[in-house]
C-alpha positions in Angstrom: 0.0 0.0 0.0 1.2 3.5 -0.8 2.5 5.6 2.1 0.3 8.6 2.9 1.2 11.8 1.0 1.6 14.6 3.6 0.5 18.1 2.9 0.5 21.4 4.8 -3.3 21.7 4.4 -6.2 19.7 3.1 -9.6 21.1 2.1 -12.7 18.9 1.6 -16.3 19.8 1.5 -19.8 18.5 0.7 -19.4 15.0 2.0 -23.2 14.8 2.6 -22.8 12.0 5.2 -26.3 10.8 6.0 -27.4 10.4 2.4 -27.2 7.4 0.0 -25.3 9.5 -2.5 -22.3 10.1 -0.2 -19.2 8.4 -1.5 -17.9 7.4 1.9 -15.9 4.4 0.8 -14.0 6.5 -1.8 -13.4 9.2 0.9 -12.0 6.6 3.3 -9.6 5.4 0.6 -8.5 9.0 0.0 -8.0 9.7 3.7 -5.8 6.6 4.0 -3.2 8.1 1.6 -3.6 11.8 2.4 -2.5 13.5 5.6 -2.1 17.2 6.5 -1.1 19.4 9.3 -4.4 21.2 9.0 -7.7 19.8 7.6 -10.5 22.2 6.7 -14.0 20.7 6.5 -15.7 23.3 4.3 -19.3 22.7 5.0 -22.1 20.2 4.2 -20.1 17.4 5.9 -23.3 16.0 7.5 -26.6 16.4 5.6 -29.0 17.6 8.3 -31.7 18.3 5.7 -31.8 14.6 4.7 -31.4 13.2 8.2 -34.4 15.2 9.4 -36.7 13.5 6.9 -35.2 10.0 7.1 -32.4 8.5 9.1 -29.6 6.9 7.1 -26.2 6.3 8.7 -24.3 3.2 7.5 -21.1 2.0 9.1 -19.0 3.6 6.3 -20.3 7.1 7.3 -19.3 6.4 10.9 -15.9 5.2 9.7 -15.3 8.6 8.0 -16.0 10.5 11.2 -13.8 8.1 13.2 -11.0 8.5 10.6 -11.1 12.3 10.9 -11.1 12.1 14.7 -8.2 9.7 14.6 -6.2 12.2 12.4 -7.0 14.9 15.0 -5.8 12.7 17.9 -2.5 12.2 16.0 -2.0 16.0 15.8 -3.9 17.3 12.8 -5.7 20.6 13.4 -9.3 20.2 12.1 -11.4 23.3 11.3 -15.1 22.7 10.7 -17.0 25.4 8.7 -20.7 24.5 8.6 -22.7 24.9 5.3 -26.4 25.1 4.7 -27.0 21.3 5.0 -25.3 21.3 8.4 -26.3 24.8 9.4 -27.5 23.4 12.8 -23.8 23.5 13.8 -23.5 27.3 13.2 -24.9 28.0 16.7 -21.7 26.3 18.0 -19.3 28.6 16.1 -16.4 29.6 18.3 -16.5 26.4 20.3 -14.0 23.5 20.3 -15.4 20.0 20.3 -12.3 18.1 21.5 -9.8 18.5 18.7 -12.3 20.1 16.2 -12.8 23.9 15.9 -16.1 25.1 14.6 -16.3 28.6 12.9 -18.5 30.3 10.4 -15.5 31.3 8.2 -11.8 31.8 8.7 -8.7 33.1 6.9 -6.0 30.6 6.0 -2.5 31.9 5.5 -0.5 29.7 3.0 3.2 29.0 3.3 3.9 31.5 0.5 2.2 34.3 2.5 -1.0 34.4 0.4 -4.2 34.6 2.5 -7.5 32.8 1.6 -11.0 33.3 2.9 -12.3 29.9 3.7 -16.1 29.8 3.7 -18.8 27.3 2.5 -20.4 29.7 0.1 -24.1 29.2 0.7 -24.5 32.8 2.0 -23.9 33.9 -1.6 -26.5 31.6 -3.1 -29.6 33.7 -3.7 -31.8 30.5 -3.9 -30.7 29.3 -0.5 -31.0 32.8 1.0 -34.3 33.9 -0.4 -36.2 30.9 -1.7 -35.5 28.0 0.6 -38.5 26.1 -0.7 -36.9 26.1 -4.1 -33.6 25.0 -2.5 -35.4 22.0 -0.9 -37.1 21.2 -4.2 -33.7 21.3 -6.0 -32.3 19.1 -3.3 -35.0 16.5 -3.9 -34.4 16.6 -7.7 -30.7 16.3 -7.1 -31.3 13.2 -4.9 -33.3 11.6 -7.8 -30.4 12.3 -10.2 -28.0 10.7 -7.8 -30.2 7.6 -7.5 -30.2 7.3 -11.3 -26.4 7.8 -11.3 -26.1 4.9 -8.9 -28.0 2.5 -11.1 -26.2 3.7 -14.2 -22.8 3.2 -12.5 -23.7 -0.4 -11.4 -23.9 -1.2 -15.1 -20.8 0.8 -15.9 -18.7 -1.0 -13.3 -19.8 -4.4 -14.7 -18.6 -3.2 -18.1 -15.3 -2.0 -16.7 -16.0 1.7 -16.9 -15.2 4.3 -14.3 -17.7 6.4 -12.3 -19.8 8.8 -14.2 -22.1 11.5 -12.7 -25.5 12.2 -14.4 -26.0 15.4 -12.4 -22.5 16.7 -13.2 -23.0 16.0 -16.9 -26.3 17.8 -16.8 -24.8 20.9 -15.0 -22.0 21.1 -17.6 -24.6 21.3 -20.4 -27.5 23.3 -19.1 -27.0 27.0 -19.9 -28.6 28.3 -16.7 -26.5 26.0 -14.5 -23.3 27.1 -16.3 -24.3 30.8 -15.8 -25.1 30.2 -12.2 -21.8 28.6 -11.5 -20.0 31.4 -13.3 -21.9 34.0 -11.3 -21.2 32.2 -8.0 -17.4 32.1 -8.8 -17.3 35.8 -9.6 -19.2 36.7 -6.5 -16.9 34.7 -4.2 -13.8 36.3 -5.9 -15.3 39.7 -5.2 -15.9 38.7 -1.5 -12.2 37.8 -1.3 -11.4 41.3 -2.5 -13.8 42.8 0.0 -12.0 41.0 2.8 -8.6 42.2 1.6 -7.3 38.6 1.0 -5.7 37.0 -2.0 -8.3 34.4 -2.7 -11.3 32.3 -1.5 -11.6 28.6 -0.8 -15.2 27.3 -0.8 -17.6 24.5 -1.6 -21.4 24.4 -1.9 -21.9 24.1 -5.7 -20.2 20.7 -6.2 -18.0 22.0 -9.0 -14.3 21.8 -8.3 -12.1 24.6 -9.8 -9.0 26.7 -9.3 -9.5 30.0 -11.3 -8.1 33.5 -11.4 -10.4 36.5 -11.3 -8.3 39.7 -11.8 -5.6 38.7 -9.4 -7.9 37.0 -6.9 -7.8 33.2 -6.7 -11.1 31.3 -6.6 -10.8 27.7 -5.3 -13.7 25.3 -5.0 -13.0 21.9 -3.4 -15.8 20.1 -5.3 -17.6 17.3 -3.4 -17.7 13.7 -2.3 -21.1 12.9 -3.9 -20.3 13.4 -7.6 -16.8 14.3 -8.4 -14.8 13.1 -5.3 -12.3 15.9 -5.3 -10.2 17.8 -2.7 -7.7 20.6 -2.6 -4.3 20.3 -0.9 -1.7 22.9 -0.1 1.9 21.9 -0.6 4.7 22.9 1.7 5.6 25.8 -0.6 2.0 27.2 -0.6 1.0 25.9 -4.0 -2.5 24.7 -4.3 -3.4 21.4 -6.1 -6.9 20.1 -7.0 -6.9 16.3 -6.6 -9.3 14.3 -8.8 -9.5 11.1 -6.6 -11.2 8.8 -9.2 -8.5 9.6 -11.7 -5.7 9.4 -9.2 -6.9 6.1 -7.6 -7.4 4.5 -11.1 -3.7 5.0 -11.8 -2.8 4.0 -8.2 -4.7 0.8 -8.5 -3.0 0.1 -11.8 0.3 -0.2 -9.9 1.9 3.1 -10.9 1.9 6.5 -9.2 0.6 9.4 -11.2 2.8 12.5 -11.7 2.0 15.1 -9.0 0.2 18.0 -10.7 1.4 21.3 -9.4 -0.6 24.0 -11.2 0.4 27.6 -10.8 -1.4 29.5 -8.1 -3.6 31.1 -10.7 -4.1 28.2 -13.1 -7.5 26.6 -13.7 
């Protein structure tokens, strides 16, 4: 088994533990080979919306929590920034639960001196803020798309194909969704400028990216429902977006992939 890769910081979001769509097994495999001094949980880690309507908590989801707590006991600093699906935790912001800090947002200073606002991002989603009924309806439709993806991928695995996300495919091709993502990215980059920092690291929209907006860096960690992506900070401050399905496919083939080190402003 490969020895864990160690990073200065690790950013993951949108695990949605408590739902059938959560890719808990994939996340456990990722966490086995990725360690960091600081781990940021950037919102929607537990899906309180779904758990309120029906309880679903298999052993794999509990194993993810235990894995993170084990990393904390071994010395990792863990910062939990609640999102809209785990908003019930926002009333505990400023409180430490053992080795886990809970805060609404924070500023991360990278090794190269660049400063990033770390925030889930739902506060800048007009649907979540002003039409919660529509957000719940969208969540229901999203759950259906994930259920269809599960069935499609059962067949794909039997045929030897890798995971494919129906909802991600649809988002990439529907004009309004593309425009929404673009607007969200620009808004978060503007928020970074307002805070006087160099960039923003967020989640929420399940679309992983590293982009430059007029000198401000927008980083989205993606999710562990569709894309299974995370962001890591190397010891020199460089940020890397890790596509776990692609990385693990090469890893399982018996050869290590080349480490991608994009420039700070590269997509």
